[in-house]
N, C-alpha and C positions, 0 to 999 in steps of 0.2 A: 909272813910276807907283809912288807910295809906298804900301806895304802897311800897313794899320792893324789892329793886332791888339787884340782886347778884353781888357781886364784882368779876371781872375776876381774876383768879388766875395767879400768876406770872409764866412765863415759866420756865421750869426746864432746867438748864444749862447742856449741855452734854459735857463730856470730850472727847476731840480730841487727838488721838494717832498719833504721827508722827514718822515713822521709820527713824533712822539716816541714811541718804544717803550720802556717802563720796563724796566729790567733787574731781573728778580726774583732774589732770593736766598732761601735757605731761611728766614732770619729773616723776610723780608717775607711769604713764603707763610704762615708760622705766624701772623703778625699778622693777615693777611687772613682766615685761617680762624677765628681767635678773634673777629673782628669780626662775621663771618657767624653764628657760634654765639650771640653776645650778641643780635644782632638777631632771630634766630629765637626765643630764649628770651623776649624782650620781646613778640613777637607772640603767643606761646602764652599768656603771662601775661595779656596784654590781652584775649585771646579768652575767658578764663574769666569776665571781668566782675568779679572779686574786687578788682582794683586798676585805677585809671585811670592810664594812661601817656600823658603828653602826645604829641600827633600820632599815635603808634602806635595808640591806642585809637580815635581818630577814623576811621582808614581800615580797621581790621581787626576791629572788633567791632560787632555789631548785636545788641541785646538780644532774645533769643528769647522767645516767648510760650508758656505751657503750653496744653495742650488745654483747651478750655472745658468747664465742668461746672456744672450747676445744683445748688447745695448745698441739700440738704433739711434746713434747720435745725430744722424742726418734727418731725423723725423721733422717734417714740416708741420708746424701747428695749424697753419691754414689748411693744409690737406686733411688733417684730422677733423677740423671743424666742418669742412665741405662734406666729408663722408657721413658725419652725423647729422648735419643739416638735411641731407638728401635721403636719409633713411626712413622714408615715409612708409609705414606698414612693412618694414623690412628688419633686416639684421645687420649688425656690424660687429666685427671682431677687432678688439684693440689688443695688439700683441704685447707680451710682457717686456719686450725691448722698448716699446713706445711708453708703457706704464713707468718703466724705470727712468726713462728720460724725462718724463713729466715730473716724477717724484723727486728726482735730483735737482731739477730746476727750482721746485718749491722749497726744497731743503736749503738750496743756496740762497734763495731770496729771504728766508727766515733766519739765515746765518746760524743754522743748528750746529755746525761744527762736527759733522759726521762724515765718514768716508766710506766709499764702496757701496753705496746704497743700491740695492737690487730689489726688484719685484719679479718673482718667478712663479710660474704655474707648472704643476706636474699632474699627469692623469690621475684622477681619483683622490687628489689631495687639496688641502686648502691653499690659498695664495700665501707665499712666504715673502714677507718684507723684511729684509736684513740690512744691517749696517754695522760699522765698526766705530767703537768709541776710542779715538786716538789717545786721549789723556789717560786711559786706564789699560795700558799694556795691549792696546789693539783688541780689546774684548769684543767678541761678536754677539750681536743681539739678533735674535730671530723671532719674528712675530707672525703667527699663522692667522690669516683673515678669511672670513666666509662672507661673500657679497650677498646682499638681498636688496629688495625694492620695497620701500615704505612710502605710500602715498606719491608714487611715481618719482621718488627720489632714491638714488643709490646710497646705501649705507653698508658699512663693513662691521661684522661682529668679530671680536677677538676670540679665537679658538684656543690659542696657546701662546705663551711668552717664555722665551728662554734667554738667559744671559750666559754665554758659554755653554756648559753642559748642564746647567741648573734651571729647572722650571721656577718661575717666579710669579707672584700674583699678577693677574691681568692689568690691574689698575696702576701697578708700579710704573710701567713704561708702555705697555700695549695700548691701553685705552687713549692716552694722549697721542701716541704715534699714528694710530689708524686714521686720525683726522687729516694727516698729511696727504694721503692718497685720495680721500674725499675732496679735499680742497683742490688738489691738482686736476681732477676730473670735472668738477662742477662747472667751470666756465665753458667747457666744451659741450657738456650735456645740456646746457641751458639753451643752446640753438637747436637742439634735436627735438624730435617729437617726443611725446610722453613715453617714459620707459615702462615697458610691461614686465620684463624679466631680465635677469642678469645671471650668468652661470660661468664659473671658472672651468675652462677647458684646458687642453694640452697647449700651453704656451700662449694663452690669450684669455681675455674676458669677452664673453659672448653676450651681446646686448640684443634684445628683441624690443621693437618699438610698436606703439599702437598708432592708428591713424589719427591725424589731428582733428 
């Protein structure tokens, strides 16, 4: 009897896939870092709203809106002076619409070249002084202020400063701008009794006065 032996089949060759792994050198890492830094800088600039950067601005910037305030254009300055002058051992509320009218008058006198200046108060939040810079694609500036009394004089501390959607150092624009609101109030408070305290309330600044 003839013995038949099976012939072993040849092994099937398997394809091997190799993912291309780039070889990084110090030079390539530096270039990648610079690219990331440039992209980050473009995003930050676009988020300020001061410049429009193609593609980047479209995906990274949404124009914020200031707090709503009803501007009291008919505010009589003599009426405000009378209210403050007669506030002996009492209190006076100056509405954000009145503050806005006074601040706009001061900005116009100083020829600051800003638009849509608003002073708005919200419950439990600092005062927001906002305005638009027309020459920079209508970028919105928002400055949060906290009022306080120092030696019977009203001052404002800058709590936060933003241009567009970006927080910027207070001294860039917040510190100089806060003087606008102080200068607008000073002539009226000069005729009032000594200021004891000031507090930001819902839609107004609440002043308490000491007896003369």
